[in-house]
C-alpha positions as CSV (number, residue, x, y, z in Angstrom):
1,X,91.1,94.5,95.9
2,X,88.5,95.2,93.2
3,X,90.3,94.0,90.4
4,X,91.7,91.2,92.5
5,X,87.5,90.6,93.6
6,X,86.0,90.7,90.0
7,X,89.3,88.6,88.3
8,X,88.1,86.2,90.0
9,X,91.6,85.2,91.7
10,X,94.9,86.6,91.4
11,X,96.9,85.7,88.2
12,X,99.8,84.5,88.1
13,X,102.5,84.4,85.3
14,X,103.9,81.2,83.6
15,X,107.0,80.3,85.8
16,X,109.3,78.9,83.1
17,X,109.3,82.3,81.0
18,X,107.9,85.0,83.7
19,X,111.9,85.7,84.7
20,X,113.0,85.8,80.4
21,X,109.9,88.5,79.6
22,X,110.3,90.7,82.2
23,X,112.1,93.3,79.8
24,X,114.8,94.8,81.3
25,X,113.1,97.8,83.1
26,X,110.3,95.5,84.3
27,X,107.9,96.6,87.0
28,X,108.4,96.1,90.0
29,X,104.7,94.6,90.8
30,X,105.1,91.8,87.4
31,X,108.8,91.0,88.9
32,X,106.7,90.7,92.8
33,X,103.9,87.5,90.8
34,X,106.7,86.3,88.8
35,X,108.6,85.0,91.8
36,X,105.7,84.4,93.7
37,X,104.6,82.5,90.2
38,X,107.8,79.9,90.8
39,X,107.5,79.9,94.8
40,X,104.8,78.1,94.3
41,X,105.8,76.1,91.3
42,X,109.4,75.0,93.3
43,X,107.5,74.3,96.2
44,X,103.9,73.8,95.4
45,X,102.6,72.7,99.0
46,X,105.1,75.6,100.5
47,X,104.4,79.1,102.7
48,X,103.8,81.2,99.0
49,X,102.2,78.4,98.4
50,X,99.5,77.9,101.3
51,X,99.5,81.6,101.2
52,X,98.2,81.5,97.6
53,X,95.6,79.3,97.7
54,X,94.3,81.1,100.8
55,X,94.1,84.6,99.2
56,X,92.4,82.9,95.8
57,X,89.7,81.2,98.3
58,X,88.7,84.5,100.3
59,X,88.7,86.4,96.8
60,X,85.9,83.5,95.4
61,X,84.1,84.3,98.5
62,X,84.6,87.6,98.4
63,X,85.8,88.1,101.7
64,X,87.3,91.7,101.4
65,X,88.8,91.8,105.0
66,X,90.7,89.3,104.0
67,X,94.4,89.9,105.4
68,X,95.7,86.9,102.7
69,X,95.5,88.9,99.9
70,X,96.7,91.6,100.5
71,X,100.6,89.8,100.4
72,X,99.7,90.5,95.9
73,X,98.5,93.8,96.0
74,X,100.1,96.3,93.7
75,X,100.3,98.4,96.5
76,X,102.3,96.5,98.3
77,X,104.9,96.5,96.4
78,X,105.7,100.2,96.8
79,X,108.0,100.9,100.5
80,X,106.9,104.0,102.1
81,X,110.1,106.6,102.8
82,X,110.4,110.2,104.6
83,X,112.7,111.9,102.2
84,X,114.7,114.7,103.9
85,X,114.1,118.4,103.5
86,X,116.1,118.2,99.9
87,X,113.7,115.6,99.1
88,X,110.6,117.3,100.2
89,X,111.5,120.4,97.9
90,X,112.1,118.1,94.9
91,X,109.0,116.6,95.2
92,X,107.1,119.9,95.7
93,X,109.1,121.4,92.7
94,X,108.3,118.0,90.6
95,X,104.7,118.1,91.6
96,X,104.8,121.8,90.7
97,X,106.1,121.6,87.0
98,X,103.6,119.0,86.1
99,X,101.3,121.3,87.3
100,X,101.8,124.3,85.1
101,X,102.5,121.5,82.3
102,X,99.3,120.5,82.3
103,X,97.7,123.9,82.8
């Protein structure tokens, strides 16, 4: 949120080229922002364009409590999941291995 506020608006990639420049293993946030850019380009008066305009207006007015901005935060693209016991053990082991490697 602070980064978007300091940038002054939500940066979007070029809608005409973003799908071809994402690469073979793109960041999910880059894909999401490309999708937004394409949607706004295709329908400048559409819902996505209205939501983006409201978010940018809220950023300009430093409205940190805006619900519009949250649509464009990188964390919005991450999904929460709850792994079962085997998954929890795998996460625990991966974290422990990383800690041991850094030590």
